[in-house]
OpenMM code with the backbone's topology and positions (N, CA, C; nanometers):
from openmm import Vec3, app, unit

residues = "MET ARG TYR ALA LEU LEU VAL LEU ALA ALA LEU ALA LEU GLY GLY CYS VAL ARG VAL GLN PRO TYR GLU ARG GLY GLN LEU ALA GLN ARG PRO MET GLN MET PRO PRO ARG ALA VAL ASP ALA ALA LEU ASP GLU HIS ILE TYR PHE SER LYS GLU GLY SER ARG GLY GLY ALA GLY GLY GLY GLY GLY GLY CYS GLY CYS ASN".split()
positions = [
    Vec3(1.3323, -1.8131, -3.0698),
    Vec3(1.4109, -1.8135, -2.9499),
    Vec3(1.5084, -1.6907, -2.9481),
    Vec3(1.4976, -1.5702, -3.0069),
    Vec3(1.5296, -1.4173, -2.9175),
    Vec3(1.3731, -1.3778, -2.8182),
    Vec3(1.2952, -1.3566, -2.9094),
    Vec3(1.1648, -1.3525, -2.8382),
    Vec3(1.1472, -1.4122, -2.7404),
    Vec3(1.1494, -1.5435, -2.6914),
    Vec3(1.1710, -1.5606, -2.5858),
    Vec3(1.2261, -1.5746, -2.4659),
    Vec3(1.3917, -1.4833, -2.4803),
    Vec3(1.4674, -1.4818, -2.4842),
    Vec3(1.4431, -1.3142, -2.3624),
    Vec3(1.4211, -1.2495, -2.4827),
    Vec3(1.3770, -1.1202, -2.4929),
    Vec3(1.2102, -1.1150, -2.3489),
    Vec3(1.0668, -1.2315, -2.3573),
    Vec3(1.0078, -1.2086, -2.2901),
    Vec3(1.0779, -1.2117, -2.1817),
    Vec3(1.1540, -1.3447, -2.1902),
    Vec3(1.2333, -1.3655, -2.0276),
    Vec3(1.2756, -1.2590, -1.9646),
    Vec3(1.3878, -1.2048, -2.0086),
    Vec3(1.4690, -1.0301, -1.9427),
    Vec3(1.3027, -0.9783, -1.8986),
    Vec3(1.2515, -0.9674, -2.0038),
    Vec3(1.1394, -0.8117, -1.9454),
    Vec3(1.1058, -0.8355, -1.8061),
    Vec3(0.9925, -1.0466, -1.8059),
    Vec3(1.0304, -1.0746, -1.6595),
    Vec3(1.0896, -1.0177, -1.6091),
    Vec3(1.1782, -1.0538, -1.5427),
    Vec3(1.2741, -1.0485, -1.4739),
    Vec3(1.3028, -0.8797, -1.4496),
    Vec3(1.3290, -0.7987, -1.5129),
    Vec3(1.3922, -0.7167, -1.4842),
    Vec3(1.2201, -0.6308, -1.4002),
    Vec3(1.0895, -0.6781, -1.4324),
    Vec3(1.0068, -0.6106, -1.3349),
    Vec3(1.0265, -0.6364, -1.2113),
    Vec3(1.1613, -0.7352, -1.1739),
    Vec3(1.1012, -0.7158, -1.0689),
    Vec3(1.1889, -0.5879, -0.9703),
    Vec3(1.2584, -0.5533, -1.0496),
    Vec3(1.3987, -0.4399, -0.9937),
    Vec3(1.2685, -0.2961, -1.0523),
    Vec3(1.2122, -0.2700, -0.9249),
    Vec3(1.1412, -0.1529, -0.9609),
    Vec3(1.1759, -0.0883, -0.8474),
    Vec3(1.1486, 0.0986, -0.7909),
    Vec3(1.2377, 0.1723, -0.7372),
    Vec3(1.0758, 0.1788, -0.6573),
    Vec3(1.1039, 0.1294, -0.4796),
    Vec3(1.0407, 0.1553, -0.4202),
    Vec3(0.9753, 0.3406, -0.4141),
    Vec3(0.8996, 0.4109, -0.4412),
    Vec3(0.8760, 0.5480, -0.3808),
    Vec3(0.8680, 0.5625, -0.1951),
    Vec3(0.8915, 0.6932, -0.1712),
    Vec3(0.8918, 0.7142, -0.0353),
    Vec3(0.7606, 0.6261, 0.0509),
    Vec3(0.6611, 0.7302, -0.0616),
    Vec3(0.5062, 0.7528, -0.0569),
    Vec3(0.4430, 0.5920, 0.0271),
    Vec3(0.5289, 0.5238, -0.1289),
    Vec3(0.4534, 0.3847, -0.1196),
    Vec3(0.5026, 0.3064, 0.0050),
    Vec3(0.6557, 0.2969, 0.0839),
    Vec3(0.6876, 0.2496, 0.1745),
    Vec3(0.5371, 0.2153, 0.2862),
    Vec3(0.4927, 0.3159, 0.3359),
    Vec3(0.4065, 0.2887, 0.4337),
    Vec3(0.2686, 0.1217, 0.3906),
    Vec3(0.2960, 0.1334, 0.2817),
    Vec3(0.1815, 0.0134, 0.2354),
    Vec3(0.2908, -0.1409, 0.2862),
    Vec3(0.3799, -0.1065, 0.2101),
    Vec3(0.4884, -0.2500, 0.2547),
    Vec3(0.5760, -0.2516, 0.3530),
    Vec3(0.5339, -0.2057, 0.4689),
    Vec3(0.5975, -0.2259, 0.5869),
    Vec3(0.4597, -0.2588, 0.6386),
    Vec3(0.3756, -0.2969, 0.6136),
    Vec3(0.2500, -0.3454, 0.7266),
    Vec3(0.2473, -0.4839, 0.7579),
    Vec3(0.1985, -0.5672, 0.8365),
    Vec3(0.2494, -0.6909, 0.8049),
    Vec3(0.2294, -0.8015, 0.7455),
    Vec3(0.0837, -0.7556, 0.6538),
    Vec3(0.0962, -0.8804, 0.6214),
    Vec3(0.1882, -0.9008, 0.4424),
    Vec3(0.2725, -0.7729, 0.4956),
    Vec3(0.3708, -0.7879, 0.3452),
    Vec3(0.4680, -0.7907, 0.3772),
    Vec3(0.5511, -0.8373, 0.5570),
    Vec3(0.6710, -0.9458, 0.5772),
    Vec3(0.6327, -1.0664, 0.5518),
    Vec3(0.7955, -1.0960, 0.5431),
    Vec3(0.8322, -1.1824, 0.5294),
    Vec3(0.7464, -1.2890, 0.7014),
    Vec3(0.7633, -1.4212, 0.7171),
    Vec3(0.7213, -1.4666, 0.8154),
    Vec3(0.8647, -1.4365, 0.9317),
    Vec3(0.9451, -1.4959, 0.9885),
    Vec3(1.0216, -1.5242, 1.0162),
    Vec3(1.0677, -1.6667, 1.0279),
    Vec3(1.1655, -1.7323, 1.0255),
    Vec3(1.1891, -1.8563, 1.0472),
    Vec3(1.2108, -1.9222, 1.2034),
    Vec3(1.1751, -2.0598, 1.1678),
    Vec3(1.1566, -2.0697, 1.2918),
    Vec3(1.2257, -2.0366, 1.3896),
    Vec3(1.4319, -2.0693, 1.4451),
    Vec3(1.5054, -2.1146, 1.4429),
    Vec3(1.5260, -1.9056, 1.5114),
    Vec3(1.4583, -1.8756, 1.4404),
    Vec3(1.4923, -1.7108, 1.4854),
    Vec3(1.4108, -1.6583, 1.5089),
    Vec3(1.2516, -1.7310, 1.5070),
    Vec3(1.2304, -1.6602, 1.6143),
    Vec3(1.1842, -1.7008, 1.7403),
    Vec3(1.2460, -1.8463, 1.8175),
    Vec3(1.2762, -1.9176, 1.9057),
    Vec3(1.4365, -1.8470, 1.9436),
    Vec3(1.5389, -1.8528, 1.8808),
    Vec3(1.6403, -1.7219, 1.9505),
    Vec3(1.5630, -1.5639, 2.0385),
    Vec3(1.4596, -1.5486, 1.9177),
    Vec3(1.4128, -1.4034, 1.9731),
    Vec3(1.3603, -1.3804, 2.1396),
    Vec3(1.3188, -1.5001, 2.0936),
    Vec3(1.1871, -1.5777, 2.2353),
    Vec3(1.2909, -1.5498, 2.3544),
    Vec3(1.3502, -1.6431, 2.3234),
    Vec3(1.4576, -1.7318, 2.4040),
    Vec3(1.5531, -1.5729, 2.4222),
    Vec3(1.5863, -1.5058, 2.3767),
    Vec3(1.6446, -1.2991, 2.4815),
    Vec3(1.5809, -1.2776, 2.5163),
    Vec3(1.4122, -1.2109, 2.4787),
    Vec3(1.3579, -1.1906, 2.5253),
    Vec3(1.3109, -1.1944, 2.6631),
    Vec3(1.3009, -1.3531, 2.6617),
    Vec3(1.2610, -1.4229, 2.8743),
    Vec3(1.4064, -1.3741, 2.9255),
    Vec3(1.5551, -1.3745, 2.8740),
    Vec3(1.6582, -1.4302, 2.8968),
    Vec3(1.5983, -1.2066, 2.9403),
    Vec3(1.5840, -1.1740, 2.9031),
    Vec3(1.6335, -0.9877, 2.9720),
    Vec3(1.4540, -0.9744, 3.0368),
    Vec3(1.3794, -1.0227, 3.0243),
    Vec3(1.2785, -0.9486, 3.0901),
    Vec3(1.2927, -1.0672, 3.1860),
    Vec3(1.3591, -1.1369, 3.2202),
    Vec3(1.3861, -1.2107, 3.3421),
    Vec3(1.2333, -1.3634, 3.4058),
    Vec3(1.1710, -1.3360, 3.3644),
    Vec3(1.0582, -1.4032, 3.3523),
    Vec3(1.0703, -1.4907, 3.2323),
    Vec3(0.9411, -1.5291, 3.2648),
    Vec3(0.9159, -1.6620, 3.1710),
    Vec3(0.7012, -1.6564, 3.1836),
    Vec3(0.7105, -1.6566, 3.0827),
    Vec3(0.5692, -1.6392, 2.9802),
    Vec3(0.4764, -1.8079, 3.0074),
    Vec3(0.3780, -1.8356, 2.9021),
    Vec3(0.3217, -1.9618, 2.8662),
    Vec3(0.4712, -2.0572, 2.7347),
    Vec3(0.5806, -1.9612, 2.7215),
    Vec3(0.6730, -2.0991, 2.6352),
    Vec3(0.6792, -2.2052, 2.7109),
    Vec3(0.6753, -2.2526, 2.8701),
    Vec3(0.7537, -2.3544, 2.8844),
    Vec3(0.8577, -2.3522, 2.9706),
    Vec3(0.9105, -2.4187, 3.0734),
    Vec3(1.0075, -2.3642, 3.1479),
    Vec3(1.0090, -2.3217, 3.2899),
    Vec3(1.0600, -2.3643, 3.3676),
    Vec3(1.1699, -2.2080, 3.4499),
    Vec3(1.2537, -2.1639, 3.4288),
    Vec3(1.2800, -2.0535, 3.5128),
    Vec3(1.4415, -1.9529, 3.4979),
    Vec3(1.3943, -1.8344, 3.5809),
    Vec3(1.5362, -1.7868, 3.5930),
    Vec3(1.5404, -1.6338, 3.6023),
    Vec3(1.5576, -1.5871, 3.5144),
    Vec3(1.7235, -1.5034, 3.4686),
    Vec3(1.7025, -1.3786, 3.4317),
    Vec3(1.8505, -1.3751, 3.3599),
    Vec3(1.8943, -1.5457, 3.3754),
    Vec3(2.0411, -1.5298, 3.3063),
    Vec3(2.1263, -1.6400, 3.1738),
    Vec3(1.9316, -1.6526, 3.0805),
    Vec3(1.9344, -1.7580, 2.9992),
    Vec3(2.0330, -1.8092, 2.9636),
    Vec3(2.0378, -1.8989, 3.1090),
    Vec3(2.1466, -2.0268, 3.1023),
    Vec3(2.0736, -2.1535, 3.0775),
    Vec3(1.9139, -2.1591, 3.0455),
    Vec3(1.7954, -2.2773, 3.1141),
    Vec3(1.7746, -2.3184, 2.9976),
] * unit.nanometer
topology = app.Topology()
chain = topology.addChain("A")
for resn in residues:
    res = topology.addResidue(resn, chain)
    for name in ("N", "CA", "C"):
        topology.addAtom(name, app.Element.getBySymbol(name[0]), res)
């Protein structure tokens, strides 16, 4: 029982690693980033097109007011 708890604690603490400054470049690359949630992506798209005053291939018409 103690051995199992010790192994579990060792595995859990393995995720608490400090990231060195020279390693941050690798972690900032696109494959290492989490994909956004669908709601966040839709909201970001709405804000972008509202600020730009135009709509692309996302469908729907409208101006830059964001009221569509």
